[in-house]
Structure formats: structure tokens, C-alpha cells
C-alpha positions as CSV (number, residue, x, y, z in Angstrom):
1,M,115.6,-36.4,48.7
2,S,116.2,-35.6,45.1
3,D,119.0,-33.2,44.1
4,V,116.6,-31.6,41.6
5,C,114.1,-29.1,42.9
6,D,110.9,-28.4,41.1
7,W,110.8,-24.7,41.6
8,P,107.8,-24.1,39.4
9,E,105.8,-26.4,41.6
10,L,107.1,-24.9,44.8
11,L,106.4,-21.4,43.5
12,R,102.8,-22.4,42.6
13,E,102.4,-23.8,46.2
14,M,103.7,-20.5,47.7
15,E,101.4,-18.5,45.4
16,A,98.5,-20.6,46.7
17,A,99.5,-20.0,50.3
18,K,99.8,-16.3,49.7
19,R,96.3,-16.2,48.1
20,C,94.9,-18.0,51.1
21,L,96.6,-15.5,53.4
22,A,95.3,-12.6,51.4
23,M,91.8,-13.9,51.6
24,N,92.0,-14.2,55.4
25,D,93.8,-10.9,55.9
26,G,90.6,-8.8,55.9
27,D,92.3,-6.0,57.9
28,G,95.2,-5.7,55.4
29,L,97.7,-6.6,58.1
30,W,100.4,-7.9,55.7
31,R,101.8,-6.7,52.4
32,Q,100.7,-8.9,49.6
33,E,103.3,-8.8,46.8
34,P,104.1,-11.1,43.9
35,R,107.4,-12.9,43.4
36,Q,109.9,-11.2,41.2
37,P,110.8,-12.2,37.6
38,P,113.7,-14.6,37.2
39,A,117.3,-13.4,37.5
40,T,120.0,-14.1,34.9
41,P,122.9,-16.3,35.7
42,E,125.1,-13.2,35.5
43,Q,123.1,-11.5,38.2
44,V,123.2,-14.5,40.5
45,A,127.0,-14.8,40.0
46,E,127.4,-11.1,41.2
47,I,126.1,-12.0,44.7
48,A,129.4,-13.7,45.5
49,M,131.2,-10.5,44.9
50,V,129.1,-8.8,47.7
51,T,129.0,-11.7,50.1
52,C,132.6,-13.0,49.6
53,C,131.0,-16.5,49.5
54,A,129.9,-18.9,46.8
55,V,126.2,-18.7,46.1
56,D,124.4,-21.8,47.5
57,P,123.2,-23.9,44.5
58,E,119.6,-24.2,45.7
59,Y,119.3,-20.4,46.4
60,A,120.9,-19.7,43.0
61,D,118.4,-22.1,41.3
62,F,115.5,-20.4,43.1
63,L,116.8,-16.9,41.9
64,L,116.8,-18.2,38.3
65,H,113.0,-18.8,38.8
66,S,112.2,-15.9,41.0
67,N,114.6,-13.0,41.7
68,G,113.4,-12.6,45.3
69,W,110.0,-12.3,46.9
70,P,108.9,-9.1,48.7
71,A,106.9,-9.9,51.8
72,I,107.4,-13.6,51.5
73,L,106.3,-13.9,55.1
74,Q,104.5,-11.1,56.8
75,D,106.7,-8.1,56.2
76,I,110.0,-10.0,55.6
77,D,111.4,-9.7,52.1
78,L,113.4,-12.6,50.6
79,F,116.3,-10.9,48.8
80,G,116.8,-10.9,45.1
81,T,120.1,-10.2,43.4
82,A,119.6,-6.4,43.4
83,D,119.1,-6.4,47.2
84,F,122.7,-7.5,47.9
85,G,124.8,-4.5,48.9
86,T,121.7,-2.2,49.6
87,L,120.8,-0.6,52.9
88,P,118.5,-3.4,54.0
89,Y,121.3,-6.0,53.3
90,V,124.0,-3.9,55.1
91,E,121.7,-3.4,58.1
92,A,120.9,-7.1,58.3
93,K,124.6,-8.0,57.9
94,E,125.5,-5.6,60.8
95,L,122.9,-7.1,63.0
96,L,124.0,-10.6,62.2
97,H,127.6,-9.7,63.0
98,I,126.4,-8.6,66.5
99,I,124.3,-11.7,67.0
100,E,127.2,-13.9,65.9
101,T,129.7,-12.1,68.2
102,E,127.4,-12.5,71.2
103,G,127.0,-16.2,70.4
104,D,123.2,-16.1,70.1
105,V,123.2,-18.2,66.9
106,R,125.5,-21.2,66.4
107,L,127.0,-21.7,63.0
108,A,126.9,-25.0,61.2
109,A,130.2,-26.9,61.5
110,N,131.0,-26.3,57.8
111,S,130.2,-22.6,57.9
112,S,132.4,-19.6,58.2
113,H,129.8,-16.8,58.7
114,L,126.1,-15.9,58.1
115,I,124.8,-14.1,55.0
116,P,121.5,-12.2,55.1
117,I,119.1,-13.4,52.4
118,G,116.1,-11.6,53.7
119,A,115.0,-9.0,56.3
120,S,111.9,-7.4,57.7
121,R,111.2,-3.8,56.7
122,A,109.8,-3.0,60.2
123,D,111.0,-5.5,62.7
124,I,114.2,-7.5,63.6
125,D,113.5,-10.6,61.6
126,I,116.3,-11.8,59.3
127,F,116.7,-14.8,57.1
128,A,120.4,-15.8,57.0
129,M,122.3,-18.5,55.2
130,S,125.5,-20.0,56.3
131,C,128.5,-19.4,54.0
132,A,129.7,-23.0,53.4
133,S,133.4,-23.5,53.9
134,V,132.9,-27.0,52.3
135,P,131.6,-26.7,48.7
136,G,128.8,-29.0,47.7
137,R,127.0,-29.1,51.0
138,P,123.7,-27.4,51.3
139,A,123.7,-24.1,53.2
140,V,121.8,-24.0,56.4
141,V,119.2,-21.3,56.6
142,A,118.2,-19.7,59.9
143,W,115.3,-17.4,60.7
144,I,116.5,-15.0,63.4
145,A,114.6,-12.4,65.4
146,G,116.8,-11.5,68.3
147,G,117.7,-15.2,68.6
148,E,117.2,-18.2,66.4
149,I,113.5,-18.9,65.6
150,E,113.9,-21.8,63.2
151,R,116.7,-23.5,61.4
152,Y,116.4,-25.3,58.0
153,S,118.8,-27.8,56.6
154,S,118.7,-26.2,53.1
155,F,117.2,-23.4,51.1
156,R,114.6,-25.8,49.7
157,E,113.5,-26.8,53.2
158,F,113.5,-23.1,54.2
159,F,111.2,-22.3,51.3
160,R,108.9,-25.2,52.1
161,G,108.9,-23.9,55.7
162,M,107.8,-20.4,54.5
163,I,104.9,-22.0,52.6
164,A,103.8,-23.7,55.8
165,E,104.2,-20.4,57.8
166,N,102.0,-18.6,55.3
167,Y,99.3,-21.2,55.6
168,A,99.6,-21.0,59.4
169,E,99.3,-17.3,59.4
170,A,96.2,-17.5,57.1
171,E,94.7,-19.9,59.6
172,S,95.4,-17.6,62.5
173,L,93.7,-14.7,60.8
174,K,90.4,-16.6,60.1
């Protein structure tokens, strides 16, 4: 797998998946919102001050193309730089702390703790990224809803997984 990610192409794929979902969501079950404009490098750098963790390079690169995505899947928002430190972030962080304490989610061997990078507005779903204790390794991303739903080896794989989940949701709504 290449170290370079073609975010414009992946963003177009996600937009196509979201259009397909919107066409099949005749009852208006899910919010349909566009991705956010790109963040600045300075905004991305500020995340580390809130999380006390270096920003994963793939997530940072994504933010430079799209500063978050409201309702990226169902009602789960993928955080942009302005979301770190807000009430949804703090609530997700508190829930992750409880989940980690109870041992319901295993951390990657090279991780010290989980950082929320997305959360549902109305449910218990959280997207969390491991805080890598070894620089240079991709951060693992977990989808958690009470327990671990899915684990992705990197942010890029997580994003591809969200594209697939949107297409699956669109198919289920036909």
C-alpha cells in the first residue's frame, strides 16, 4: 500500500456514496451534510494541544482536505479541528475512559490511550483513534458502540470502511 493517499479521489467516492444513500433514504432517516472545507496546517497542529498526542499523519492529511464531516455515517460526525475540546468531544472522551477502564476495548500494542475523532449526536457510537506511543506507525481506528464494532488498521482504511458502510446503508434502505 502506498504511503501517499489520494484524498480528492476518496472524498469523491464518499460523496458518491452519500448521494446514493440520500437517494434511497426516502423517509429522511439520516442527516445528509457535506464535508467541511479544508483546515489549515495551524488548525491541525492545535489538535495535539487538546489530545496530548501527536496528530496521526493520515488523519492530519485528511483534515487538510476536509476539516471534518458531519453525519459521515448515519448520525455520527467525524470531527474537524474545531470539534476538539467541545462538549461532544469531552463526552466521547469520558465514555472512552470508562470503556478503556472496563477493558471492553483492547488498545494496540503501540498505543497509550484512545482519542475520540467522531461521535453520534443521538446514540453511543464513537470513532476513536489510538494515540501512538511509537511515532511513524499508523494509528488504529476503532468504531465503538458499547463495545468494539469494527477496527481499522489506519485512518485511510477507516475512511474506506465508512464509504462501504454508506453504500451498505443505502442498499438496506432500498
